[in-house]
N, CA, C and O of each residue as an XYZ file, in Angstrom:
416
protein
N       0.838     -1.181      0.000
C       0.000      0.000      0.000
C       0.879      1.239      0.000
O       1.766      1.372      0.843
N       0.645      2.130     -0.918
C       1.365      3.397     -0.920
C       0.530      4.418     -0.170
O      -0.340      5.069     -0.747
N       0.800      4.552      1.117
C       0.008      5.400      1.993
C       0.086      6.855      1.575
O      -0.907      7.575      1.677
N       1.224      7.300      1.114
C       1.389      8.718      0.784
C       0.530      9.148     -0.391
O       0.197     10.329     -0.493
N       0.159      8.240     -1.279
C      -0.632      8.609     -2.456
C      -2.114      8.324     -2.286
O      -2.901      8.607     -3.189
N      -2.507      7.772     -1.155
C      -3.905      7.397     -0.935
C      -4.692      8.590     -0.404
O      -4.383      9.117      0.665
N      -5.709      9.015     -1.152
C      -6.533     10.143     -0.734
C      -7.824      9.686     -0.067
O      -8.688     10.514      0.222
N      -7.975      8.388      0.184
C      -9.194      7.889      0.822
C      -8.937      7.444      2.257
O      -9.677      6.628      2.806
N      -7.881      7.989      2.856
C      -7.575      7.643      4.241
C      -8.722      8.060      5.153
O      -9.417      9.046      4.907
N      -8.896      7.280      6.207
C      -9.965      7.531      7.154
C      -9.354      7.852      8.513
O      -8.437      7.168      8.967
N      -9.864      8.891      9.153
C      -9.426      9.267     10.492
C     -10.573      8.963     11.450
O     -11.716      9.351     11.211
N     -10.256      8.275     12.519
C     -11.239      7.935     13.544
C     -10.830      8.612     14.843
O      -9.680      8.526     15.275
N     -11.799      9.288     15.457
C     -11.613      9.863     16.784
C     -12.557      9.090     17.705
O     -13.777      9.196     17.579
N     -11.994      8.321     18.622
C     -12.786      7.501     19.549
C     -12.589      8.042     20.957
O     -11.493      7.975     21.512
N     -13.669      8.582     21.533
C     -13.608      9.203     22.855
C     -14.269      8.301     23.892
O     -15.351      7.758     23.671
N     -13.596      8.155     25.019
C     -14.081      7.334     26.120
C     -14.110      8.161     27.400
O     -13.176      8.913     27.676
N     -15.169      8.024     28.174
C     -15.230      8.583     29.522
C     -15.251      7.393     30.456
O     -16.183      6.588     30.427
N     -14.231      7.281     31.280
C     -14.121      6.143     32.199
C     -15.169      6.229     33.295
O     -15.540      7.315     33.742
N     -15.636      5.069     33.716
C     -16.467      4.982     34.909
C     -15.621      5.521     36.066
O     -14.436      5.197     36.155
N     -16.205      6.339     36.956
C     -15.408      6.860     38.075
C     -14.674      5.733     38.817
O     -15.265      4.718     39.184
N     -13.377      5.945     39.023
C     -12.550      4.966     39.715
C     -12.012      3.854     38.826
O     -11.296      2.977     39.309
N     -12.342      3.870     37.530
C     -11.933      2.784     36.631
C     -10.982      3.240     35.525
O     -10.715      2.483     34.591
N     -10.469      4.463     35.618
C      -9.641      4.965     34.526
C      -8.380      4.128     34.331
O      -7.983      3.887     33.191
N      -7.743      3.683     35.402
C      -6.520      2.890     35.241
C      -6.796      1.558     34.553
O      -6.000      1.109     33.729
N      -7.917      0.925     34.885
C      -8.295     -0.325     34.221
C      -8.600     -0.079     32.747
O      -8.237     -0.883     31.888
N      -9.275      1.047     32.458
C      -9.580      1.371     31.065
C      -8.300      1.629     30.281
O      -8.150      1.142     29.161
N      -7.384      2.385     30.858
C      -6.107      2.638     30.179
C      -5.392      1.318     29.903
O      -4.868      1.115     28.807
N      -5.366      0.435     30.873
C      -4.713     -0.869     30.684
C      -5.359     -1.636     29.527
O      -4.658     -2.205     28.690
N      -6.693     -1.652     29.482
C      -7.402     -2.349     28.405
C      -7.127     -1.714     27.046
O      -6.925     -2.420     26.059
N      -7.120     -0.395     26.995
C      -6.884      0.290     25.723
C      -5.433      0.162     25.284
O      -5.165      0.008     24.092
N      -4.501      0.221     26.213
C      -3.090      0.034     25.866
C      -2.843     -1.342     25.263
O      -2.002     -1.492     24.376
N      -3.565     -2.340     25.738
C      -3.398     -3.696     25.204
C      -3.769     -3.781     23.728
O      -3.295     -4.672     23.023
N      -4.605     -2.870     23.257
C      -5.027     -2.873     21.855
C      -3.975     -2.270     20.923
O      -3.975     -2.553     19.725
N      -3.090     -1.451     21.459
C      -2.171     -0.698     20.604
C      -1.190     -1.579     19.831
O      -1.133     -1.459     18.608
N      -0.414     -2.457     20.473
C       0.584     -3.205     19.698
C      -0.019     -4.098     18.623
O       0.540     -4.210     17.533
N      -1.142     -4.732     18.908
C      -1.743     -5.610     17.896
C      -2.356     -4.790     16.764
O      -2.314     -5.198     15.603
N      -2.921     -3.646     17.100
C      -3.516     -2.797     16.064
C      -2.443     -2.223     15.149
O      -2.634     -2.152     13.935
N      -1.320     -1.816     15.721
C      -0.249     -1.254     14.890
C       0.326     -2.280     13.915
O       0.995     -1.904     12.952
N       0.078     -3.559     14.148
C       0.529     -4.613     13.231
C      -0.424     -4.791     12.046
O      -0.076     -5.451     11.066
N      -1.613     -4.211     12.131
C      -2.575     -4.341     11.037
C      -2.071     -3.567      9.823
O      -1.554     -2.457      9.946
N      -2.232     -4.175      8.649
C      -1.709     -3.591      7.414
C      -2.226     -2.200      7.094
O      -1.491     -1.394      6.522
N      -3.465     -1.896      7.444
C      -4.033     -0.605      7.091
C      -3.886      0.460      8.142
O      -4.347      1.583      7.941
N      -3.256      0.147      9.263
C      -3.128      1.109     10.359
C      -1.949      2.043     10.101
O      -0.812      1.598      9.938
N      -2.236      3.331     10.066
C      -1.210      4.347      9.866
C      -0.863      5.014     11.196
O       0.299      5.312     11.470
N      -1.878      5.240     12.008
C      -1.694      5.925     13.303
C      -2.702      5.367     14.289
O      -3.863      5.150     13.942
N      -2.260      5.133     15.519
C      -3.150      4.609     16.560
C      -2.579      5.040     17.896
O      -1.733      4.352     18.467
N      -3.036      6.169     18.391
C      -2.456      6.699     19.615
C      -3.532      7.003     20.638
O      -4.618      7.476     20.304
N      -3.209      6.721     21.887
C      -4.112      6.951     23.002
C      -3.674      8.217     23.734
O      -2.492      8.403     24.022
N      -4.644      9.083     24.031
C      -4.378     10.354     24.708
C      -5.306     10.501     25.906
O      -6.427      9.992     25.911
N      -4.817     11.206     26.918
C      -5.609     11.466     28.124
C      -5.784     12.975     28.253
O      -4.834     13.739     28.088
N      -7.000     13.389     28.549
C      -7.321     14.805     28.697
C      -6.556     15.404     29.880
O      -6.500     14.806     30.954
N      -5.986     16.550     29.683
C      -5.248     17.235     30.749
C      -6.194     17.699     31.853
O      -5.847     17.640     33.033
N      -7.391     18.163     31.473
C      -8.333     18.727     32.441
C      -9.196     17.683     33.147
O      -9.785     17.970     34.189
N      -9.274     16.478     32.589
C     -10.109     15.427     33.175
C      -9.485     14.082     32.847
O      -9.644     13.578     31.735
N      -8.782     13.503     33.797
C      -8.054     12.250     33.543
C      -8.955     11.086     33.157
O      -8.466     10.078     32.649
N     -10.265     11.201     33.387
C     -11.194     10.135     33.016
C     -11.554     10.149     31.535
O     -12.194      9.217     31.048
N     -11.150     11.198     30.811
C     -11.426     11.310     29.376
C     -10.210     10.823     28.585
O      -9.116     11.380     28.688
N     -10.427      9.784     27.804
C      -9.376      9.211     26.960
C      -9.828      9.283     25.508
O     -11.013      9.145     25.204
N      -8.870      9.501     24.622
C      -9.190      9.615     23.205
C      -8.171      8.865     22.374
O      -6.964      9.056     22.526
N      -8.670      8.004     21.487
C      -7.827      7.397     20.464
C      -7.897      8.288     19.231
O      -8.980      8.698     18.812
N      -6.743      8.584     18.658
C      -6.662      9.236     17.357
C      -6.094      8.171     16.436
O      -4.988      7.669     16.636
N      -6.881      7.840     15.423
C      -6.508      6.740     14.532
C      -6.511      7.226     13.088
O      -7.312      8.082     12.711
N      -5.620      6.679     12.298
C      -5.655      6.923     10.859
C      -5.512      5.578     10.160
O      -4.647      4.768     10.497
N      -6.380      5.363      9.182
C      -6.453      4.091      8.454
C      -6.300      4.332      6.968
O      -6.651      5.394      6.456
N      -5.768      3.326      6.277
C      -5.545      3.416      4.839
C      -6.835      3.769      4.101
O      -6.828      4.577      3.173
N      -7.929      3.160      4.519
C      -9.229      3.445      3.913
C     -10.321      2.870      4.809
O     -10.024      2.273      5.844
N     -11.566      3.042      4.424
C     -12.685      2.566      5.239
C     -12.695      1.045      5.354
O     -13.082      0.500      6.387
N     -12.275      0.369      4.305
C     -12.242     -1.094      4.334
C     -11.293     -1.606      5.424
O     -11.640     -2.535      6.154
N     -10.106     -1.013      5.542
C      -9.164     -1.478      6.559
C      -9.644     -1.094      7.963
O      -9.398     -1.826      8.922
N     -10.328      0.048      8.088
C     -10.904      0.418      9.378
C     -11.990     -0.580      9.788
O     -12.021     -1.026     10.935
N     -12.871     -0.926      8.864
C     -13.934     -1.893      9.161
C     -13.359     -3.258      9.527
O     -13.892     -3.944     10.399
N     -12.282     -3.651      8.867
C     -11.634     -4.924      9.208
C     -11.074     -4.858     10.629
O     -11.162     -5.830     11.378
N     -10.504     -3.721     10.994
C     -10.005     -3.530     12.362
C     -11.133     -3.689     13.386
O     -10.968     -4.353     14.409
N     -12.266     -3.075     13.095
C     -13.407     -3.130     14.021
C     -13.925     -4.553     14.219
O     -14.555     -4.850     15.234
N     -13.666     -5.419     13.267
C     -14.148     -6.802     13.335
C     -13.125     -7.768     13.936
O     -13.410     -8.958     14.068
N     -11.944     -7.276     14.299
C     -10.937     -8.174     14.863
C     -11.393     -8.703     16.222
O     -12.161     -8.036     16.915
N     -10.936     -9.880     16.607
C     -11.352    -10.454     17.891
C     -11.005     -9.577     19.093
O     -11.795     -9.495     20.034
N      -9.841     -8.921     19.083
C      -9.458     -8.115     20.240
C     -10.302     -6.847     20.369
O     -10.550     -6.392     21.485
N     -10.743     -6.276     19.266
C     -11.611     -5.094     19.338
C     -13.019     -5.510     19.759
O     -13.615     -4.872     20.627
N     -13.550     -6.556     19.164
C     -14.897     -6.992     19.557
C     -14.917     -7.457     21.012
O     -15.906     -7.249     21.715
N     -13.833     -8.085     21.466
C     -13.772     -8.510     22.866
C     -13.776     -7.290     23.796
O     -14.464     -7.288     24.817
N     -13.007     -6.256     23.442
C     -13.001     -5.058     24.274
C     -14.407     -4.463     24.358
O     -14.867     -4.118     25.447
N     -15.086     -4.341     23.229
C     -16.410     -3.722     23.241
C     -17.459     -4.598     23.935
O     -18.402     -4.078     24.532
N     -17.302     -5.891     23.861
C     -18.258     -6.791     24.516
C     -17.986     -6.976     26.006
O     -18.922     -7.140     26.788
N     -16.718     -6.951     26.407
C     -16.368     -7.265     27.789
C     -15.779     -6.083     28.570
O     -16.207     -5.827     29.695
N     -14.821     -5.368     28.007
C     -14.155     -4.290     28.724
C     -14.957     -3.007     28.789
O     -15.024     -2.360     29.834
N     -15.560     -2.641     27.682
C     -16.306     -1.381     27.631
C     -17.436     -1.336     28.655
O     -17.555     -0.325     29.348
N     -18.265     -2.353     28.796
C     -19.357     -2.262     29.780
C     -18.870     -2.061     31.217
O     -19.575     -1.459     32.026
N     -17.688     -2.553     31.539
C     -17.169     -2.448     32.904
C     -16.473     -1.126     33.200
O     -16.477     -0.659     34.339
N     -15.875     -0.522     32.174
C     -14.989      0.608     32.411
C     -15.375      1.907     31.718
O     -14.763      2.942     31.981
N     -16.372      1.883     30.841
C     -16.698      3.069     30.043
C     -18.094      3.565     30.385
O     -19.079      2.834     30.283
N     -18.150      4.829     30.794
C     -19.422      5.463     31.118
C     -20.054      6.083     29.869
O     -21.260      5.960     29.656
N     -19.241      6.749     29.046
C     -19.688      7.362     27.797
C     -18.700      7.010     26.706
O     -17.520      6.773     26.966
N     -19.205      6.978     25.466
C     -18.369      6.584     24.336
C     -18.882      7.275     23.083
O     -20.089      7.339     22.849
N     -17.964      7.788     22.283
C     -18.341      8.415     21.014
C     -17.256      8.158     19.981
O     -16.067      8.305     20.265
N     -17.670      7.777     18.787
C     -16.746      7.599     17.668
C     -17.214      8.482     16.527
O     -18.387      8.473     16.156
N     -16.280      9.245     15.977
C     -16.586     10.013     14.774
C     -15.545      9.673     13.724
O     -14.370      9.478     14.034
N     -15.985      9.605     12.492
C     -15.104      9.290     11.369
C     -14.915     10.551     10.534
O     -15.848     11.327     10.331
N     -13.698     10.734     10.061
C     -13.336     11.954      9.338
C     -12.493     11.585      8.134
O     -11.991     10.467      8.024
N     -12.349     12.541      7.239
C     -11.376     12.408      6.163
C     -10.469     13.620      6.214
O     -10.912     14.738      6.473
N      -9.212     13.384      5.965
C      -8.246     14.479      5.974
C      -8.500     15.345      4.754
O      -8.788     14.840      3.669
N      -8.393     16.637      4.940
C      -8.556     17.558      3.819
C      -7.174     17.790      3.225
O      -6.307     18.399      3.852
N      -6.984     17.297      2.013
C      -5.703     17.403      1.345
C      -5.715     18.588      0.389
O      -6.765     18.983     -0.118
N      -4.546     19.143      0.154
C      -4.433     20.268     -0.802
C      -4.742     19.810     -2.193
O      -4.699     20.607     -3.130
């Protein structure tokens, strides 16, 4: 894949609000997703960030080769397991928005 020439890249912003008292468990669960996700062929960027003003707010900034590779990521066993098992225990609020980079 020639990432530099692809104009159909997809950017995902995934925001999580931890259940009070569960932020460390949520960070641990989300950190576990990073190394396996970075091995996916379509993953360009996958970084976890914590809000300076509210440590319970975590945000993934992701960039994918295209929508197809993002959808394949969402269907992986480790992502579905997190959403089925980890999210209900540690996440109070959740929002995902999909974007496209505006290129010159």
